[in-house]
C-alpha positions, 0 to 999 in steps of 0.5 A: 379825383385829384384837382390840379391848380390852373397854373400847373396845367400843361399847355396843349400839344399841337401836332407838328405840321408835316414838312416837305423838302424838295431836292432838285439838282442845280436849284435851291432847296425849299422846305414847306410846312414849317410852323409860323412864328405866331404859333411856335411852341418849345417842342416846335422850336426844337423840332425846327432846329433839328430840321435846320441842322439836318438840312445843312448836313444834306446841303453839305453832303450834296454839294461836296465833290464826289471822290472817285474810287482808286483802282489798284494796278497790277504791276506784275509782269508775266515775263518774269523780269525784275523784282526780288527773286533767286539769282537776281542782280548783276553776276559777279566777275571772278576777277573783280577782286575782294568784295567791299564787305565789313571785316570781322570785328575782334577785341583781343590781339590776334594774328592774321594772314593778309594778301596784297595783290598788285596791278597787272602792269606792275613789275615782279616783286621778286626782283633783287633791287625791289626785295632789298628796298622793301627789306629796308622799308619794312625794317623801319615800319614793322612795329607800330602801336597795335600792329606788327609785321611778323612774316612776309613772302614776296611773289610775282604779283602778290605778297603774303603777310603774317601780322598781329593787330590789337583790333580791327581799327589797328589792322586797318591802319597798319595795312594802310601803312604797309600798302603805302610802303610797298607802293613807294618802294616799288615806284622808287625802284621802277622810276614811275608814279601812280597806284601799285596795288590792284585792290583792297587787302584780303585778310583771314583771322587765325584763331587756333594753333593749327590755323597759325601753323598752316598759315606759317607753312604756306607763307614761308614756303610759298615759293616752293608752292608756286613751283608746280611744274618742278615740285620733284626738283624743288623737293630735293633742293632745300633753300630758303626763299630770299624774297621772304622772312624765312631767314628770320624764322626760328621754327625750322625743323633741324639745322637750316643754313643760309648764305649771308648777303652783304646787302642784307639790312642791318635791322630785321625787316620783321618784328617779334611775335607777341601773341601766344598763338604766333609765338609758342602756340603753333609749335604744339603741332610740330615744327616746319620742315624746310623741304616741305612743299605746301599744297 
């Protein structure tokens, strides 16, 4: 039998007393059965600390305010109004004008077909004094850095332009200058002040020789296009539109004569084309017939 030295003997383990905790609403919590200070042992002290920590947790959990459960509200309306759905939103007016959308970006010089529309209370752009004033104004500003006015056609309440631009920014700056020129010339002739253009300009990029030829045909022969009630008569009479740049166009089929005007500007109101599409590329599909009536 192995003998144990008296100093190495372990003290007897005293069973822990039974503790009882009373949790009464609105009162202090009392705990009975804790060991007295005279009979404390390491095990009893550690048990007392664990019990004290658990009591503190119980007190904190008991006196913390209870958070009510949040209920979700069903905001769906049975009538079908509101929300994202097909056809939602205000309907667009057909006469509201050009939409304020970002214009197409391009990095290389391209020709464009641009349309400017006048206000309803404005006079016709085809009046002789206004045509002469616009010719003088265009002659002074048809060529700008990165922008060139190549052809134009003036109608009653709108104008068609064929322009060249280096990029989207140059197109915007050039059209701002052209719009200001048209408005100032119009106000000088009419003896009035105020805005003239009804909306922002509409533009269409011309990226192929076929598109360029169709645009030239539509713009330079636009006066014949608007003679819808007298197309048969217009087809027999071949005459260049005096309110356009058709006199300075060199792509007509055959020989075209036009009467010289003493009031014609000394300088051309349009600039020579520099892009391949507008200079020679469109000629692959044939020259323009001055007797043609664009549809």
